[in-house]
N, C-alpha and C positions, 0 to 999 in steps of 0.2 A: 410769317415772320421772316426777317432778313438777317443776314450776318455781314459783318465787316471786319476784316483783319487790318489793324492799324499799327504802324510803327511810331512810337512816341520817342522823340529824340531830344536831347538837351538843346537849348537855343544856342545860336551863334553869337548872341549879344554878350559881350565880355562882362558888362556890369551885372547882368542877371546870373551869369555863370559864377561870378565871384560871390554873389549872395548865396547861391546854392552851396558852394564850398564852405562858406562861413557857417551856414546852418548845420551842415553835416560833417564838418571837419575833413572835407575831401582834400585830395592832393592836386587837383587841377588836371588829372589824367584825362587824356582824350577818350579813353574807354570807360563808358559809364558802368560797366560791370565790375570794375575793380574797387576793392576796399583797401585803403592805405592807413597805416598807423605810424606816427613818428617818422614819416618819410620812407617807410618800407611797405612793400606790397604784401598784404596778409592773405587775401582770398579773392576769388572771382565768383560773382553771382551767376548762376546758371538759369534758374527759373524763379518765378513767384508763384507759389502754390495757392495762396489765398490772401485776401485783404479784407479786414473787418473794421468798419468805422464804429467807434464806441461813443456812448452818450456824452462823454466829456470832451469830445472833439479830437481825441487822439486816435491813432489807428494801430491795429495789430497786423503784422505781416508775417506769414510763414513762407520762407524762401529756401531754395537749395543752393548751397555754395560748394566750391571746390577750393580747399586750402587748409589753413591751420585753424582747427576748431578751438584750440585753447586760446589763441590770441583773438579769435573772433568774439569771445565772451567779454573782452575788454572794451568793446565799442560803446557800451553804456556809460563808461567812465570817460571816454575820449571824444565822442561825438555829442555836441551840445543838445541836439534835438532828440537823442535817444534816451528813453526813460528806463527801460529794462530790456534784458536780452537773455535768452537761454539757447544753448547750442547742444545738439546731439554729437556723439563721438563719431570719428571716422574721417576719411579723406574727402567725403562728399556730405558734409553735415547739413542737417536741417536746422534752420535758425528761426526762432520766434522772437520778433522784435516789436516792442510797443514804443511809439514815438509820436512827436508832434509833426504833422505833415507840413511840407512847405506849400507856398501858394499854388504851385503847379498841381501838386497832388490833390490839394483841397478842392480846386476847381473841377478836376476830373471826377473825383469821388462824389461831389455834390450833384453833378449832372447825371451820373450813373444812377445814383440813389433817387433823384427826382423823377427821372424818366423811366424808372423801373426797367433798366437795361440789365441783361444777364451777361456775366462774363464767363467765357469758356476757359476755366482754369485747367492746367497751369498756363501762365504766360511766360514766354521765353525771352531771356535777356540776350541781346546781340550786340556787336560792336557799335551798331547805329543807335541802339536804344532798346526799349521794351516793345516786343511784338505781341499783341494781344488780340484775340478775337472776341467780339461782343455781339450779342443777339438782341433784336428788338424790332419795333416798327421802323419804317424808313425815316419818319420824322424824329423818332427818338435817337436813332443813330446819327442823324444830321446834327442834332443838338450837341453832340460831342465836339464837332468841328466848329459850331457856332460859339461854343464857350470860349474859344481862343485862349487856352490857359497860359498864363504868363510863365516864361522860362522854358517853354517847350514848343516844338514844331510837330505837327501831326501829318503823317503821310499815309494815304489810303493805299494799301497793297492789293486788296481784292475785296469784292463784295458780291452778294447774290442772294437768291432764295435759300433759306436754310432747310436742310433735311437732316433728321437725326442720324441717318445711316450714311451720310454722304462721304465720310472719311473711313468707313468700315470696308476693308477689302473683301471680307466674307460675303458682302451683299452682291459682289460681282460674280459669284459662283452660280452655276446652274443647280437646279434641284438635285439632279443625279450626282453631280460632283459633291455637293454637301452631304448627300446620303452616304456615298462611298467613303468620304473623309471621316464622317461621324462613326461609321461602322468600323473603320480601321482603328480609330482612336479607342473605341470600346473594346475591341479585340486585343489591343496591345501592339498594333503595328508601329506606333510611334514611341513605344517604350525603349529604353536603352538597358540591356539589349532587347531587340524585338522579340515579342512572344507570339506573333501571328505573321502569316504570309499573305501575299496577294491572292493566292489560290483560296485561302480560307475566307478572305473578304469577298471573293467572287461567289463562293458557295453561299455565304450569308445573304448576299444581295441578289442571288440568282442571275448572275451575268457571267460572261467568260473572263478568264484571267487577263486576257489581252485588253478587254474593255476597262477592267479595273486599273491596269497599268497606265492606259491612255488618260483616263479621267484623273488619276492621281497626279500625273505629270502636269497636266493642264491646270489643275486646281492649285498645286504647289507653286507653279510659275506665277499664277495670278496673285496669290497671297504674298509671295516674295516681292514682286514688282510693286504691289500696293504699299507694303510696309516700307520698302526702301524709298519710294517716291515721297511718302509722308515724312520720313526721316530727313531727306535732303531738303524738303520744303520748309521744315521747321528750323534748319540750321541757319 
């Protein structure tokens, strides 16, 4: 199985961009993450957590937003394509929206469904557009580009053979590092406040305290670098 990370951006075609705004009540903003109502910026979309195509041809999208959750609930009245909307409370609400997909979304959803492509949720919204990683055979992934969806441009960011553990920093640790970290966690070394010492971890693992300290420093550095690299990559 292969993976491909693709950035889906709005087209530069003014006519198609106008059609998109008419369908969704958009403001013409250059940032596809933004939601506007009555000329005022209401919220910014952060991620798409999941998309489900219903039998009647509409879709349900669960997405993470940052902004005014109360005003977001009004989009089903203001956006012509939106049929229903529910919003959780808070500054970063989860929004569940059922709506009629535009031709761009329809084309992409159909090829993903037809080719049995798996989407690695969540997908991240960026100023360029939606960054999404999809999994499937090489021919299935190529079908996404061959679909040439109207109103969107697709840019391949990276691709390769997929491994289930490829983005897991823990898989980069040695067996001994994992053992010492696991023992430290079980004994309470990572509790706040700590309830175990490196000496106690050393006794449990039958190694010296210096060995424990060295392994912990190396393991923690590996995990921190892995997490930060993934965070920067997704931004």
